NUDODO-200470 format. One record per residue (C-alpha): residue in three letters; x, y, z. Coordinates in steps of 0.5 Angstrom, whole numbers, padded with zeros to 4 digits, always signed. Each point is the difference from the previous one (the first is absolute). Layout:
% residues N
AlaXYZ...
//
This chain:
% residues 427
Met-0076-0008+0027Ala+0007-0001-0001Gly+0004+0006+0001Tyr+0005+0003-0005Ala+0007-0001-0003Val+0005+0005+0000Val+0005-0001-0006Asp+0006+0004-0002Val+0005-0002-0006Glu+0006+0002-0002Thr+0002-0001-0007Thr+0005+0000-0006Gly-0003+0006-0003Leu-0008+0003-0001Phe-0003-0004-0005Pro-0003-0007+0002Gly-0002-0004-0006Gly+0006+0002-0004Ser+0008-0002+0002Asp-0001+0002+0007Arg-0001-0004+0007Ile-0001-0001+0007Ala+0006+0000+0004Glu-0003+0000+0007Ile-0007-0001+0002Ala-0004+0002+0007Val-0006-0002+0003Val-0002+0003+0007Gln-0007-0003+0001Val-0005+0005+0004Asp-0006-0002+0003Pro-0007+0004-0001Asp+0001+0005+0005Gly+0007+0002-0002Arg+0004-0005+0005Val+0006-0003-0003Glu+0000-0008+0000Gly+0006-0002-0003Thr+0006+0001-0005Trp+0003-0003-0006Thr+0006+0002-0004Thr+0005-0002-0005Leu+0005+0001-0005Val-0002-0002-0007Asn+0005-0003-0006Pro-0003+0004-0005Gly+0005-0004-0006Arg+0003+0007-0002Asp+0004+0006+0002Leu-0003+0004+0006Gly-0001+0006-0003Pro+0000+0006+0004Gln+0004-0002+0006His+0002+0006+0003Ile-0008+0001+0001His-0002-0007+0003Gly+0007-0002+0003Ile+0000-0007-0002Ser+0006-0004-0002Ala+0001-0005-0005Ser+0004-0004+0005Asp-0006+0000+0004Ala-0006-0001-0005Arg+0004-0006-0003Tyr-0002-0004+0006Ala-0007+0002+0000Pro-0006-0004-0003Ala-0003+0001-0007Phe-0007+0003+0000Gly-0003-0006-0002Asp+0004-0004+0005Ile-0004+0005+0006Ala-0006+0001-0004Gly-0005-0005+0004Val+0002+0003+0007Val-0001+0007-0003Ala-0007-0002-0003Asp-0002-0003+0007Leu+0002+0006+0003Leu-0004+0005-0004Arg-0006-0005-0001Gly-0007+0003+0002Arg+0004+0007+0003Thr-0001+0007-0003Phe+0006+0001-0004Val+0003+0007+0003Ala+0007+0004-0002His+0002+0006+0000Asn-0001+0002-0007Ala-0003-0006-0001Gln+0000+0000-0008Phe+0007-0001+0000Asp+0001-0006+0005Arg-0007-0003-0003Arg+0002-0001-0007Phe+0007-0003+0002Val-0003-0005+0004Trp-0005-0002-0005His+0005+0000-0005Ala+0004-0004+0004Phe-0005-0006+0001Ala-0002+0001-0007Ala+0007-0002-0002Tyr-0001-0006+0003Gly-0007-0001-0003Tyr-0004+0001+0006Asp-0006+0005-0002Val-0001+0004+0008Pro-0005+0004+0001Leu+0004+0006+0002Ile-0004+0006-0004Ala-0002+0007+0001Pro-0006-0002+0004Thr+0002-0004+0005Thr+0007+0005+0002Leu+0000+0006+0004Cys+0005+0005+0000Thr+0003+0003+0006Met+0003+0006-0004Arg-0007+0001-0003Thr-0004+0000+0007Gly+0006+0004+0003Thr-0002+0005-0005Gln-0008+0000+0001Leu+0001+0000+0008Phe+0005+0005+0001Pro+0001+0005-0006Thr+0006+0003+0002Ala+0004-0006+0002Pro+0006-0001-0005Arg-0002-0006-0005Ser+0007-0004+0001Leu+0001-0006+0005Ala+0006+0004+0003Gly-0005+0007+0000Ala-0006-0004+0003Cys+0004-0003+0005Phe+0003+0006+0003His-0007+0004-0001His-0003-0006+0005Gly+0006-0001+0004Val+0001-0008-0003Thr+0007-0002+0001Leu+0004-0002-0008Asp+0005-0004+0002Ser+0003-0001-0006Ala-0002+0003-0006His-0001-0005-0007Glu+0001-0006+0005Ala-0006-0004-0002Leu-0002-0002+0007Ser+0002+0007+0003Asp-0005+0003-0005Ala-0005-0004+0001Arg-0001+0000+0007Ala+0000+0007+0000Ala-0006+0000-0005Ala-0003-0005+0004Glu+0000+0005+0006Leu-0002+0005-0004Leu-0006-0004-0002Gly-0001-0001+0007Ile-0001+0008+0001Tyr-0005+0000-0005Leu-0004-0005+0002Ala+0000+0004+0007Gly-0002+0007-0004Gly-0006-0003-0003Ala+0003-0003-0007Arg-0006-0005+0000His-0005+0006-0001Ala+0004+0005-0003Val+0003-0004-0005Pro-0006-0002-0007Asp-0001-0007+0000Trp+0006-0003+0005Asp-0006-0005+0003Asp-0001-0002-0007Val+0008-0001-0001Val+0001-0004+0006Glu-0006-0004-0001Leu+0001-0002-0008Ala+0008-0002+0003Ala-0003-0004+0005Thr-0004-0004-0005Thr+0003+0000-0006Pro+0004-0007+0000Trp+0007-0001-0002Pro+0004-0006-0004Gln+0003-0005+0005Ile+0008+0000-0001Pro+0004-0005+0002Leu+0005+0001+0006Thr+0007-0002-0001Gly+0003+0002+0006Ala+0005+0005-0002Ala+0003+0004+0006Pro-0001+0007+0000Val+0007+0004-0002Arg+0002+0006+0004Arg+0005+0005-0001Gly+0007-0001+0002Val-0001-0007-0001Ala+0007+0001-0004Thr+0004+0002+0006Glu-0003-0006+0004Arg+0000-0006-0005Asp+0006+0002-0005Thr+0007-0002+0002His+0007+0002-0002Phe+0002-0005-0005Leu+0006-0001+0003Ala-0004-0003+0005Arg-0003-0005-0004Leu+0006-0003-0003Thr+0003-0007+0002Thr+0006-0004+0001Ala+0004+0001-0007Arg+0002-0006-0004Ala+0006-0004+0001Ser+0003+0003-0006Pro+0001+0007-0001Ala-0004+0005-0004Thr+0003+0001-0007Thr+0004+0007-0002Trp-0007+0000-0004Glu-0004-0001+0005Lys+0003+0005+0004Glu+0001+0005-0005Glu-0008-0001-0001Tyr-0002+0001+0007Leu+0004+0007+0000Gly-0003+0002-0006Leu-0007-0001+0003Val+0002+0003+0007Asp+0003+0006-0004Arg-0007+0001-0004Ala-0004-0001+0007Leu+0004+0006+0003Leu-0001+0004-0006Asp-0006+0004+0004Arg+0004-0001+0006His-0006-0004+0002Ile+0000-0008+0000Ser-0008-0001-0002Ala-0004-0006+0002Arg+0000-0002-0007Glu+0008+0001+0000His+0001-0004+0007Asp-0004-0006-0003Gln+0004+0000-0007Leu+0006+0000+0004Ala-0002-0005+0005Ala-0002-0004-0006Phe+0007+0000-0004Cys+0003-0002+0006Ala-0003-0006+0001Gln+0001-0002-0007Ala+0007+0001+0000Gly+0002-0003+0007Ile+0001+0007+0003Gly+0000+0000+0008Arg+0000+0005+0005Ala+0007+0000+0001Asp+0002+0000-0007Ala-0005+0006-0001Asp+0003+0004+0005Ala+0007-0001-0003Leu-0003+0002-0007His-0003+0006+0004Arg+0007+0002+0003Glu+0003+0000-0007Tyr-0005+0003-0003Leu+0001+0006+0005Ala+0008-0001-0001Arg-0001+0002-0008Leu-0005+0006+0002Ala+0005+0003+0005Thr+0005+0000-0006Val-0005+0003-0004Ala-0001+0005+0006Trp+0007+0002+0001Ala+0002+0000-0008Asp+0001+0007+0000Gly+0004+0000+0007Arg-0005+0003+0004Leu-0006-0003+0003Gln-0006+0005+0001Pro-0005+0001+0006Thr-0006-0003-0005Glu+0004-0006-0002Ala+0002-0002+0006Ala-0007+0000+0003Asp-0003-0003-0007Phe+0006-0006+0001Leu-0003-0001+0008Val-0008+0000-0003Val+0003-0005-0005Ala+0004-0004+0005Lys-0007+0000+0004Met-0005-0003-0005Leu+0006-0005-0001Asp-0001-0002+0008Val+0008+0002+0001Pro+0001+0002+0007Glu+0002+0008-0001Ala+0007-0002+0004Asp+0002-0004-0006Ala-0003+0004-0005Arg+0004+0006+0003Ala+0006-0005+0000Ile+0000-0002-0007Leu-0001+0008-0002Glu+0006+0002+0004Ser+0004-0006-0004Arg-0001+0003-0006Glu+0003+0007+0003Ile+0006-0003+0002Ala+0001-0005-0007Gly+0000+0007-0003Pro-0003+0001-0007Asp+0002-0002-0007Thr+0001+0004-0006Val-0007+0001-0002Gly-0004+0004-0004Thr-0008+0001+0000Ala+0000-0008-0003Ala+0001-0002+0008Ala-0008+0000+0001Asp+0001-0007-0005Gln+0003-0003+0006Arg-0006-0001+0004Pro-0002-0007-0001Gly-0006-0002-0005Arg+0000+0007-0001Phe-0007+0001-0004Thr+0001+0006-0005Leu-0005+0003-0005Thr+0003+0002-0007Pro-0003+0004-0005Gly-0006-0003-0004Asp-0001-0005+0006Leu-0008+0000+0000Val-0004+0002+0007Val-0007-0001+0003Phe-0004+0003+0005Thr-0005-0002+0004Gly-0005+0002+0005Ala-0001+0008+0003Met+0006+0002+0002Asp+0002+0007+0003Glu+0001+0003-0006Ser-0004+0000-0006Arg+0002-0005-0005Asp+0001+0005-0005Val+0006+0003+0004Trp+0003-0007+0001Glu+0000-0002-0007Arg+0003+0007-0002Arg+0006-0001+0005Ala+0001-0007-0003Arg+0000+0003-0007Ala+0005+0005+0002Ala+0004-0005+0002Gly+0000-0004-0006Leu-0005-0005+0002Val-0007-0003-0003Pro-0006+0001+0003His-0004-0007-0002Pro-0008-0001+0002Thr+0001-0008+0001Val+0005-0005+0002Thr+0003-0004-0004Lys+0006-0004+0001Lys+0005+0006-0004Val-0002+0004+0006Arg+0006+0002+0005Leu-0004+0003+0005Val-0007+0001+0004Val-0001+0006+0004Ala-0006-0001+0004Ala-0003+0005+0006Asp+0001-0006+0005Pro+0005-0005-0001Asp-0004-0005+0002Ser-0005+0002-0005Met-0006-0005-0002Ser-0001+0003-0006Gly-0001-0005-0007Lys+0007+0004-0002Ala+0004-0002+0006Arg-0002-0007+0001Lys+0002-0001-0008Ala+0006+0004+0002Glu+0002-0005+0006Ser-0002-0006-0005Tyr+0005+0003-0005Gly+0006+0001+0005Ile-0001+0007-0001Thr+0002+0005+0005Val-0005+0004+0004Val+0002+0006+0004Gly-0004+0006+0003Glu+0001+0007-0002Ala+0006+0001+0004Gly+0004-0006-0003Phe-0002+0004-0006Val+0003+0006+0002Arg+0006-0004+0002Ile+0000-0003-0007Leu+0000+0006-0004Asp+0006+0003+0004Asp+0004-0006-0002Val-0002+0001-0007Ala+0002+0007+0000Arg+0007-0001+0003Ser+0001-0006-0005Ala-0001+0006-0005Arg+0005+0004+0002Pro+0007-0001-0003Ala+0005-0004+0005Val+0005+0004+0003Gly+0006-0004+0004Val+0002+0002+0006Thr+0007-0003+0003Thr+0000+0001+0007Pro+0006+0000+0005
//
């Protein structure tokens, strides 16, 4: 008797076989007596947006490094082969795993008669215990380290399985032994191993490097004015949501490589960007604490030391503001703006509903659009590193992709530009 494979999956949604996919999977192998024999887990690149990230907490910057399910199908099959499939609310996990195999043409024996459910078993053995995984763990004194993290959930379910086996599950649950025997004797297809390595959460922190660290020595001839302004425009768009996404780090590094902009060149351009930004901040003759704090945040993202950034900001104060109006914001280099009639596309499961964002866009004179075309000006994504088809298409067209925070800043800019300009002469 091979024992059990306790499985948990985190997914992009609730509907396997449709557009939803596995985003993380964990398998805990348990022997016939309930002792853990081994664990395995990986993120899975779903090839689409990650759905309710506020629930499972998986970032697109991590998932983009993960293998597709087809790349790990052989490993998962070997982990499950000959073992009884077990999960908490097993129908959900089993159906997702079955459909993941089926998407690559593999018909695997993950069916109800070869599956056991710790939620159902717990209810049969302990009728007064809560049904949820967290509730059952609390009831039985099982540690649940991080809910909605696949390995944590699978380990907790495996510990519950051990408790239920010790509590007589084999005798209390009808057909338990029949399920185990059928799972042990039903053949699985042979699925080749690809050698794909598992990927854990937090991988982006380990692998992603700031785009400046990737730059080499500049070419002998200086960059042209067009190249400098184009670069500053990319920087400005990357900073819209005050977060340089992994996608944007890649884009900035790629442009620098193409234009021959080296580390020293980029640093000089960043200081020029900050000088222009400081001019905008001082445009009304006063610097608000929030403006100063925001300026330092931008400087840090551009890898300009804080002392240097403060000196740039103070030099603008000494220079004094010129005659300015609300149009002073246009001094920001490469400034990205939207105008009434521009097309905007939304993608992913956002913090606020799609209807809310579309209403706000329409109120600003923008036009929500269902698909990405070359006429679209902006894509607003739940995660700026979204792997949705819309985000990937936007990237191929060079269309800016921002998160919700970036879109709020853009809407504020649109609102300010709609006000009548009033010139102010400062002494």
